[in-house]
C-alpha angles and dihedrals in degrees: 000000000000122000123208130197117210121202117202125208090236148325093284093058092045093049092047092053093041090053091049091048092052093044091054093044093240138136121228091268091053092049090051092049091048088053091051090051091052093048091051091050092050097043118076115218 
């Protein structure tokens, strides 16, 4: 298992992402993977 440490730019950014994570019913890993999926959809190869 690999562990990752995420540093946020401030409390506001952290709270915004934490709220989104909770709203979507995800854990931090799930939120990160959802973000990856969106980036791949929006980025042509």
